[in-house]
C-alpha positions as CSV (number, residue, x, y, z in Angstrom):
1,M,191.1,37.9,17.6
2,P,190.6,40.6,20.2
3,E,187.2,40.6,21.9
4,K,185.8,43.7,23.5
5,R,184.3,43.5,26.9
6,D,182.0,45.9,28.8
7,N,184.8,47.5,30.7
8,D,186.8,48.2,27.5
9,E,189.4,45.5,28.3
10,M,190.7,43.6,25.3
11,V,191.0,39.9,25.6
12,L,192.6,37.6,23.0
13,K,190.6,34.5,22.0
14,E,192.4,31.3,21.0
15,T,191.5,30.6,17.4
16,S,192.9,28.4,14.6
17,P,194.6,30.1,11.6
18,V,192.3,30.9,8.7
19,Y,194.3,28.6,6.3
20,A,193.7,25.7,8.6
21,V,189.9,26.3,8.5
22,A,189.6,26.9,4.8
23,T,189.8,23.4,3.4
24,D,187.8,23.7,0.2
25,G,186.9,26.3,-2.3
26,D,189.2,28.3,-4.6
27,I,192.1,28.6,-2.2
28,D,195.2,26.4,-2.9
29,L,196.5,25.9,0.6
30,S,199.6,24.1,-0.6
31,L,200.9,27.2,-2.2
32,L,200.4,29.2,1.1
33,K,202.1,26.5,3.1
34,D,205.1,26.3,0.6
35,S,205.5,30.1,0.8
36,L,205.4,30.2,4.6
37,A,208.0,27.4,4.7
38,K,210.5,29.7,3.0
39,T,212.5,32.4,4.6
40,P,211.7,36.1,3.9
41,W,214.9,36.2,1.8
42,E,213.8,33.2,-0.3
43,R,210.4,34.8,-0.9
44,M,212.1,38.0,-2.0
45,Q,214.3,36.1,-4.4
46,A,211.3,34.2,-5.8
47,N,209.5,37.6,-6.3
48,D,212.6,38.9,-8.2
49,D,212.6,35.8,-10.4
50,A,208.9,36.4,-11.2
51,L,209.5,40.1,-12.0
52,N,212.4,39.2,-14.3
53,F,210.3,36.5,-16.0
54,A,207.4,39.0,-16.5
55,G,209.9,41.5,-17.9
56,S,211.3,39.0,-20.4
57,L,207.7,38.1,-21.5
58,R,206.9,41.8,-22.0
59,A,210.0,42.4,-24.0
60,A,209.2,39.3,-26.2
61,M,205.7,40.6,-26.8
62,E,207.0,44.1,-27.8
63,K,209.5,42.5,-30.1
64,R,206.8,40.3,-31.7
65,N,204.5,43.2,-32.2
66,A,207.1,45.6,-33.5
67,K,206.6,46.9,-37.0
68,P,209.5,46.6,-39.5
69,K,211.0,49.8,-40.7
């Protein structure tokens, strides 16, 4: 992270990534690591799959809640 000095010079400090520090709590680090192991294209494809699945769930709910004519 940048650190500001008196003469307005920015210096980068060597720090460990946040996901390496957060070991407990409500964060599932395995999901983050799995996602970062994928290429950007693979992540976009997974997002498309999730959107298509959500759309099919939405359509099924609308069909279930439709009133007969």
